[in-house]
Every structure is written in C-alpha cells, then in structure tokens.
Short mmCIF file of the C-alpha atoms (twelve columns), coordinates in Angstrom:
data_MODEL
# 
_entry.id   MODEL 
# 
loop_
_atom_site.group_PDB 
_atom_site.id 
_atom_site.type_symbol 
_atom_site.label_atom_id 
_atom_site.label_alt_id 
_atom_site.label_comp_id 
_atom_site.label_asym_id 
_atom_site.label_seq_id 
_atom_site.Cartn_x 
_atom_site.Cartn_y 
_atom_site.Cartn_z 
_atom_site.pdbx_PDB_model_num 
ATOM 1  C CA . MET A 1  -36.938 10.364  -106.493 1 
ATOM 2  C CA . SER A 2  -38.827 13.366  -107.758 1 
ATOM 3  C CA . ARG A 3  -40.904 13.237  -110.920 1 
ATOM 4  C CA . ARG A 4  -38.292 15.356  -112.706 1 
ATOM 5  C CA . GLU A 5  -35.513 12.956  -111.727 1 
ATOM 6  C CA . LEU A 6  -37.617 9.993   -112.868 1 
ATOM 7  C CA . ASN A 7  -38.254 11.669  -116.238 1 
ATOM 8  C CA . LYS A 8  -34.548 12.428  -116.668 1 
ATOM 9  C CA . ALA A 9  -33.633 8.828   -115.831 1 
ATOM 10 C CA . ALA A 10 -36.250 7.535   -118.290 1 
ATOM 11 C CA . THR A 11 -34.937 9.808   -121.051 1 
ATOM 12 C CA . ARG A 12 -31.343 8.766   -120.386 1 
ATOM 13 C CA . GLN A 13 -32.413 5.104   -120.501 1 
ATOM 14 C CA . ALA A 14 -34.327 5.654   -123.759 1 
ATOM 15 C CA . ILE A 15 -31.209 7.194   -125.310 1 
ATOM 16 C CA . THR A 16 -28.916 4.369   -124.224 1 
ATOM 17 C CA . ASP A 17 -31.460 1.739   -125.302 1 
ATOM 18 C CA . ALA A 18 -31.716 3.395   -128.722 1 
ATOM 19 C CA . ALA A 19 -27.930 3.632   -129.055 1 
ATOM 20 C CA . LEU A 20 -27.496 -0.025  -128.131 1 
ATOM 21 C CA . GLY A 21 -30.213 -1.072  -130.568 1 
ATOM 22 C CA . LEU A 22 -28.546 0.871   -133.380 1 
ATOM 23 C CA . LEU A 23 -25.143 -0.532  -132.462 1 
ATOM 24 C CA . ARG A 24 -26.552 -4.046  -132.710 1 
ATOM 25 C CA . SER A 25 -28.431 -3.489  -135.965 1 
ATOM 26 C CA . ARG A 26 -26.010 -1.239  -137.855 1 
ATOM 27 C CA . GLY A 27 -22.643 -1.797  -136.216 1 
ATOM 28 C CA . PRO A 28 -20.228 0.723   -134.723 1 
ATOM 29 C CA . GLY A 29 -19.800 3.999   -136.565 1 
ATOM 30 C CA . ASN A 30 -22.845 3.468   -138.769 1 
ATOM 31 C CA . PHE A 31 -25.322 5.763   -137.023 1 
ATOM 32 C CA . THR A 32 -25.510 9.376   -135.948 1 
ATOM 33 C CA . VAL A 33 -26.785 11.418  -133.040 1 
ATOM 34 C CA . GLU A 34 -29.852 12.140  -135.179 1 
ATOM 35 C CA . ASP A 35 -30.466 8.404   -135.605 1 
ATOM 36 C CA . ILE A 36 -30.256 7.841   -131.851 1 
ATOM 37 C CA . ALA A 37 -32.525 10.794  -131.122 1 
ATOM 38 C CA . ASP A 38 -35.122 9.580   -133.641 1 
ATOM 39 C CA . ALA A 39 -35.035 6.056   -132.226 1 
ATOM 40 C CA . ALA A 40 -35.388 7.399   -128.676 1 
ATOM 41 C CA . GLY A 41 -38.226 9.738   -129.627 1 
ATOM 42 C CA . ILE A 42 -36.376 12.891  -128.582 1 
ATOM 43 C CA . SER A 43 -34.847 15.903  -130.310 1 
ATOM 44 C CA . ARG A 44 -31.188 16.214  -131.216 1 
ATOM 45 C CA . ARG A 45 -30.933 19.059  -128.700 1 
ATOM 46 C CA . THR A 46 -32.314 16.836  -125.919 1 
ATOM 47 C CA . PHE A 47 -29.717 14.203  -126.789 1 
ATOM 48 C CA . PHE A 48 -26.969 16.765  -126.179 1 
ATOM 49 C CA . ASN A 49 -28.461 17.606  -122.771 1 
ATOM 50 C CA . TYR A 50 -27.481 14.066  -121.764 1 
ATOM 51 C CA . PHE A 51 -24.455 13.106  -123.883 1 
ATOM 52 C CA . SER A 52 -21.787 14.976  -125.844 1 
ATOM 53 C CA . SER A 53 -21.561 12.420  -128.679 1 
ATOM 54 C CA . THR A 54 -22.573 8.971   -129.868 1 
ATOM 55 C CA . ASP A 55 -19.358 7.677   -128.306 1 
ATOM 56 C CA . ALA A 56 -20.332 9.169   -124.940 1 
ATOM 57 C CA . ALA A 57 -23.714 7.435   -125.089 1 
ATOM 58 C CA . LEU A 58 -22.056 4.107   -125.926 1 
ATOM 59 C CA . ALA A 59 -19.447 4.622   -123.203 1 
ATOM 60 C CA . SER A 60 -22.299 5.048   -120.733 1 
ATOM 61 C CA . ILE A 61 -23.640 1.639   -121.759 1 
ATOM 62 C CA . VAL A 62 -20.231 0.028   -121.318 1 
ATOM 63 C CA . HIS A 63 -19.795 1.723   -117.945 1 
ATOM 64 C CA . GLY A 64 -23.176 0.426   -116.783 1 
ATOM 65 C CA . PHE A 65 -22.336 -3.075  -117.957 1 
ATOM 66 C CA . LEU A 66 -18.992 -3.039  -116.146 1 
ATOM 67 C CA . GLU A 67 -20.540 -1.657  -112.965 1 
ATOM 68 C CA . ASN A 68 -23.081 -4.481  -113.035 1 
ATOM 69 C CA . ALA A 69 -20.378 -7.088  -113.693 1 
ATOM 70 C CA . ILE A 70 -18.236 -5.797  -110.833 1 
ATOM 71 C CA . GLN A 71 -21.184 -6.048  -108.441 1 
ATOM 72 C CA . GLN A 72 -21.691 -9.741  -109.250 1 
ATOM 73 C CA . PRO A 73 -19.835 -12.243 -107.066 1 
ATOM 74 C CA . ALA A 74 -17.107 -14.085 -108.950 1 
ATOM 75 C CA . PRO A 75 -17.662 -17.801 -109.615 1 
ATOM 76 C CA . PRO A 76 -15.411 -20.005 -107.443 1 
ATOM 77 C CA . ALA A 77 -13.044 -20.918 -110.326 1 
ATOM 78 C CA . VAL A 78 -12.515 -17.247 -111.188 1 
ATOM 79 C CA . ALA A 79 -12.033 -16.321 -107.547 1 
ATOM 80 C CA . ARG A 80 -9.299  -18.969 -107.198 1 
ATOM 81 C CA . THR A 81 -7.544  -17.799 -110.368 1 
ATOM 82 C CA . HIS A 82 -7.568  -14.179 -109.235 1 
ATOM 83 C CA . ALA A 83 -6.217  -15.223 -105.871 1 
ATOM 84 C CA . GLY A 84 -3.072  -16.457 -107.619 1 
ATOM 85 C CA . VAL A 85 -4.019  -20.128 -107.746 1 
ATOM 86 C CA . CYS A 86 -4.188  -21.612 -111.231 1 
ATOM 87 C CA . PRO A 87 -6.005  -24.966 -111.417 1 
ATOM 88 C CA . GLY A 88 -3.843  -27.783 -112.787 1 
ATOM 89 C CA . ARG A 89 -0.613  -25.893 -112.282 1 
ATOM 90 C CA . THR A 90 2.029   -26.541 -109.657 1 
ATOM 91 C CA . GLY A 91 4.722   -24.317 -108.280 1 
ATOM 92 C CA . GLY A 92 2.554   -21.509 -106.950 1 
ATOM 93 C CA . PRO A 93 1.792   -18.147 -108.518 1 
ATOM 94 C CA . ARG A 94 4.092   -16.621 -111.114 1 
# 
C-alpha cells in the first residue's frame, strides 16, 4: 500500500472509531457529523470525503462487523442447525 492509501485507511478508521464511540456513549441519533469529525480530529469537509452521513459511517461499521462474522467458521452446533438438523428434534427438517 502506498503512503496515501495508508493515510486514507487511517482516516477512515478514525472516523468509524469516533462514530462507534459516540454511538456507545450517546446512543443512536444523538450525535452529528460535526461531533464525529471533532472526535476523529478531522474537519467536517474531510468527513464528507469518506461518508455521506452519520448513517453511512455507522453502516460501514455494521458492514465490517458482518464481513468479519461471515469469515469466522461456524461452531459445530450452528453448522448442524444450518444444515437442517435441529438437535433434540425428530422427523427431519421442516
């Protein structure tokens, strides 16, 4: 990765970290783009270079979480359930 790409990735991460921190401390809908930008140490204009809204920044966090979860192997009990086998139930899948 080039230095520019590394800086862009670091800025994007700072924004999502700030948004997640504000979500945890203030709750959904109780912070603005300006709050996120201040917490990330960037300008409001820089925020909009990366995301179109607070919702877009939060959606990025959710997307990253889901991508990570999908990459993890399922525990054996979950794998059996998703294969149509329900533990403790007879008669096959519904």
